[in-house]
Backbone as a chain_set.jsonl record, in Angstrom:
{"seq": "MNQKQELKSIGVVVESLPNAMFRIQLDGQEDLMIAYLSGKMRRYKIKVLIGDKVEVILDPYGGKGRIARRM", "coords": {"N": [[89.896, 106.964, 52.665], [90.315, 104.994, 55.575], [89.875, 106.101, 58.836], [91.484, 105.739, 61.926], [89.697, 104.914, 64.744], [89.638, 106.053, 68.025], [88.934, 104.904, 71.184], [88.2, 106.639, 73.99], [88.519, 107.027, 77.519], [87.909, 107.996, 80.915], [89.72, 107.538, 83.892], [90.881, 106.356, 87.151], [94.006, 106.094, 88.738], [94.925, 103.225, 90.402], [96.898, 101.451, 91.249], [100.44, 101.194, 91.061], [102.602, 99.647, 88.815], [105.533, 97.701, 87.815], [107.775, 98.875, 85.142], [106.549, 101.223, 84.075], [103.774, 100.779, 84.086], [100.318, 100.661, 84.95], [97.532, 100.046, 87.146], [94.251, 100.645, 86.433], [91.128, 102.078, 87.308], [88.308, 102.418, 85.555], [85.871, 104.995, 84.995], [82.615, 104.304, 86.071], [82.846, 101.556, 85.938], [83.469, 98.437, 87.561], [85.565, 96.529, 87.472], [89.159, 96.311, 87.121], [91.695, 97.598, 84.889], [94.724, 97.159, 82.994], [97.128, 99.575, 82.159], [99.506, 101.351, 80.143], [102.115, 103.852, 80.014], [102.027, 106.462, 77.58], [104.238, 107.162, 74.82], [105.046, 109.89, 74.599], [104.544, 110.814, 77.164], [106.417, 109.409, 78.599], [108.735, 110.378, 77.382], [108.777, 113.151, 78.029], [108.879, 112.908, 80.723], [106.6, 112.873, 82.452], [105.032, 112.538, 85.455], [102.99, 110.055, 86.933], [100.835, 109.427, 89.502], [99.48, 107.427, 92.21], [96.008, 107.668, 92.53], [95.678, 109.73, 90.75], [93.747, 111.28, 88.163], [93.259, 110.117, 84.944], [93.366, 110.131, 81.324], [92.488, 107.524, 79.278], [93.303, 105.664, 76.434], [91.575, 103.208, 74.921], [92.269, 99.839, 73.969], [91.164, 98.428, 70.959], [90.866, 95.678, 70.846], [90.576, 94.705, 73.361], [92.726, 94.512, 75.124], [95.47, 95.883, 76.796], [95.359, 99.302, 77.958], [96.263, 102.677, 76.956], [97.797, 105.303, 78.576], [97.007, 108.514, 77.946], [96.948, 111.183, 78.828], [97.357, 113.162, 81.799], [95.039, 114.323, 84.112]], "CA": [[90.757, 106.333, 53.633], [89.719, 104.717, 56.885], [90.574, 106.704, 59.951], [91.499, 104.912, 63.118], [88.899, 105.479, 65.826], [90.195, 105.793, 69.348], [87.963, 104.942, 72.272], [88.823, 107.267, 75.153], [87.774, 106.935, 78.756], [88.554, 108.612, 82.076], [89.865, 106.581, 84.978], [91.706, 106.737, 88.293], [95.113, 105.163, 88.97], [94.728, 102.507, 91.659], [98.129, 100.785, 91.65], [101.579, 101.379, 90.173], [103.289, 98.389, 88.528], [106.844, 97.941, 87.183], [107.88, 99.223, 83.721], [105.617, 102.314, 83.732], [102.431, 100.249, 83.881], [99.436, 101.027, 86.053], [96.21, 99.439, 87.216], [93.318, 101.763, 86.325], [89.696, 101.824, 87.446], [87.594, 103.329, 84.677], [84.624, 105.535, 85.542], [81.416, 103.543, 85.78], [83.122, 100.125, 85.874], [84.023, 97.899, 88.803], [86.808, 95.803, 87.271], [90.341, 97.114, 86.842], [92.416, 97.257, 83.666], [96.133, 97.536, 83.004], [97.451, 100.581, 81.147], [100.904, 101.764, 80.12], [102.305, 105.26, 79.666], [102.297, 106.734, 76.172], [105.633, 107.521, 74.556], [105.31, 111.3, 74.896], [104.573, 110.993, 78.612], [107.733, 108.905, 79.021], [109.768, 111.273, 76.842], [108.808, 114.391, 78.791], [108.98, 112.528, 82.138], [105.403, 113.275, 83.19], [104.813, 111.573, 86.521], [101.623, 109.648, 87.236], [100.819, 108.902, 90.864], [98.249, 106.751, 92.634], [94.95, 108.624, 92.806], [95.554, 110.695, 89.654], [92.751, 111.052, 87.127], [93.957, 110.042, 83.666], [92.6, 109.789, 80.123], [93.011, 106.265, 78.762], [92.863, 105.243, 75.103], [91.343, 101.775, 75.044], [92.637, 98.957, 72.87], [89.922, 97.895, 70.382], [90.818, 94.227, 70.989], [90.325, 94.355, 74.752], [93.961, 94.278, 75.87], [95.886, 96.979, 77.656], [95.057, 100.654, 77.528], [97.409, 103.592, 76.919], [97.514, 106.552, 79.287], [97.298, 109.597, 77.011], [97.283, 112.402, 79.566], [97.018, 113.245, 83.217], [94.107, 115.439, 84.293]], "C": [[90.019, 106.102, 54.942], [90.545, 105.382, 57.97], [90.423, 105.82, 61.169], [90.697, 105.595, 64.215], [89.511, 105.083, 67.159], [89.084, 105.923, 70.378], [88.67, 105.485, 73.502], [87.909, 107.147, 76.349], [88.584, 107.604, 79.865], [88.612, 107.569, 83.186], [90.761, 107.136, 86.07], [92.774, 105.667, 88.492], [94.954, 104.551, 90.36], [96.048, 101.929, 92.17], [99.202, 101.047, 90.608], [102.312, 100.047, 90.043], [104.65, 98.687, 87.908], [106.713, 98.295, 85.703], [106.834, 100.228, 83.263], [104.241, 101.79, 83.362], [101.616, 100.527, 85.14], [98.153, 100.228, 85.987], [95.219, 100.588, 87.347], [91.899, 101.277, 86.566], [88.973, 102.869, 86.619], [86.308, 103.792, 85.333], [83.45, 104.67, 85.116], [81.634, 102.046, 85.66], [83.755, 99.669, 87.177], [85.379, 97.243, 88.602], [87.939, 96.736, 86.846], [90.952, 96.69, 85.515], [93.853, 97.733, 83.795], [96.369, 98.522, 81.867], [98.928, 100.942, 81.262], [100.989, 103.226, 79.707], [102.565, 105.414, 78.178], [103.739, 107.219, 76.027], [105.962, 108.961, 74.898], [105.366, 111.551, 76.4], [105.896, 110.48, 79.18], [108.825, 109.882, 78.607], [109.903, 112.54, 77.67], [108.729, 114.17, 80.292], [107.815, 113.052, 82.977], [105.091, 112.176, 84.197], [103.322, 111.3, 86.706], [101.659, 108.955, 88.588], [99.493, 108.214, 91.156], [97.225, 107.811, 93.027], [94.762, 109.662, 91.724], [94.442, 110.285, 88.704], [93.476, 111.109, 85.791], [92.978, 109.75, 82.534], [93.262, 108.575, 79.492], [92.429, 106.013, 77.376], [92.783, 103.722, 75.139], [91.753, 101.033, 73.782], [91.361, 98.367, 72.28], [89.779, 96.387, 70.542], [90.675, 93.778, 72.43], [91.563, 94.064, 75.574], [94.248, 95.418, 76.827], [95.425, 98.312, 77.085], [96.326, 101.491, 77.533], [97.012, 104.888, 77.603], [97.972, 107.703, 78.397], [97.644, 110.895, 77.726], [96.781, 112.302, 81.003], [96.141, 114.474, 83.405], [94.504, 116.305, 85.472]], "O": [[89.2, 106.92, 55.36], [91.767, 105.241, 58.011], [89.369, 105.232, 61.407], [90.987, 106.736, 64.576], [89.856, 103.923, 67.383], [88.383, 106.934, 70.429], [89.619, 104.88, 74.001], [86.685, 107.163, 76.221], [89.801, 107.754, 79.753], [87.664, 106.812, 83.389], [91.324, 108.223, 85.946], [92.483, 104.473, 88.424], [94.861, 105.262, 91.36], [96.295, 101.915, 93.376], [98.913, 101.116, 89.413], [102.608, 99.395, 91.045], [104.9, 99.825, 87.511], [105.677, 98.05, 85.085], [106.287, 100.092, 82.169], [103.61, 102.295, 82.433], [102.155, 100.614, 86.244], [97.733, 99.788, 84.917], [95.328, 101.408, 88.258], [91.507, 100.209, 86.095], [89.013, 104.059, 86.932], [85.718, 103.067, 86.134], [83.306, 104.342, 83.938], [80.701, 101.322, 85.314], [84.487, 100.422, 87.819], [86.259, 97.372, 89.453], [87.704, 97.807, 86.287], [90.754, 95.561, 85.065], [94.159, 98.604, 84.609], [95.876, 98.334, 80.754], [99.522, 100.851, 82.336], [100.053, 103.771, 79.122], [103.249, 104.585, 77.578], [104.37, 107.631, 77.0], [107.037, 109.24, 75.43], [106.136, 112.391, 76.865], [106.43, 111.05, 80.131], [109.731, 110.178, 79.386], [111.016, 112.961, 77.982], [108.536, 115.117, 81.054], [108.01, 113.599, 84.062], [104.908, 111.018, 83.824], [102.501, 112.215, 86.641], [102.421, 108.011, 88.792], [98.51, 108.397, 90.437], [97.541, 108.742, 93.768], [93.786, 110.412, 91.759], [94.218, 109.098, 88.467], [94.228, 112.049, 85.534], [91.902, 109.194, 82.755], [94.458, 108.593, 79.204], [91.222, 106.132, 77.165], [93.782, 103.037, 75.356], [91.6, 101.539, 72.67], [90.538, 97.846, 73.033], [88.677, 95.861, 70.389], [90.654, 92.577, 72.696], [91.465, 93.43, 76.624], [93.374, 95.858, 77.574], [95.142, 98.434, 75.894], [97.352, 101.059, 78.057], [96.004, 105.5, 77.249], [99.163, 107.857, 78.125], [98.53, 111.629, 77.288], [95.924, 111.49, 81.351], [96.468, 115.551, 82.908], [93.829, 117.29, 85.77]]}, "num_chains": 1, "name": "protein.A"}
């Protein structure tokens, strides 16, 4: 069976957007990406604020990322 590989990266929250979406600056990159909160973070009401360090699971197709946890 093929296992799904997840590309993880660390980033900092730069801006908060509507609908639990955030603009993230990944470590070692200049451009920003958009990421959304994972379902468990929404379920357990974990707050993410501007300036927080987060772990982002990157989309293999280059779209949005998913915030997996807050550091």
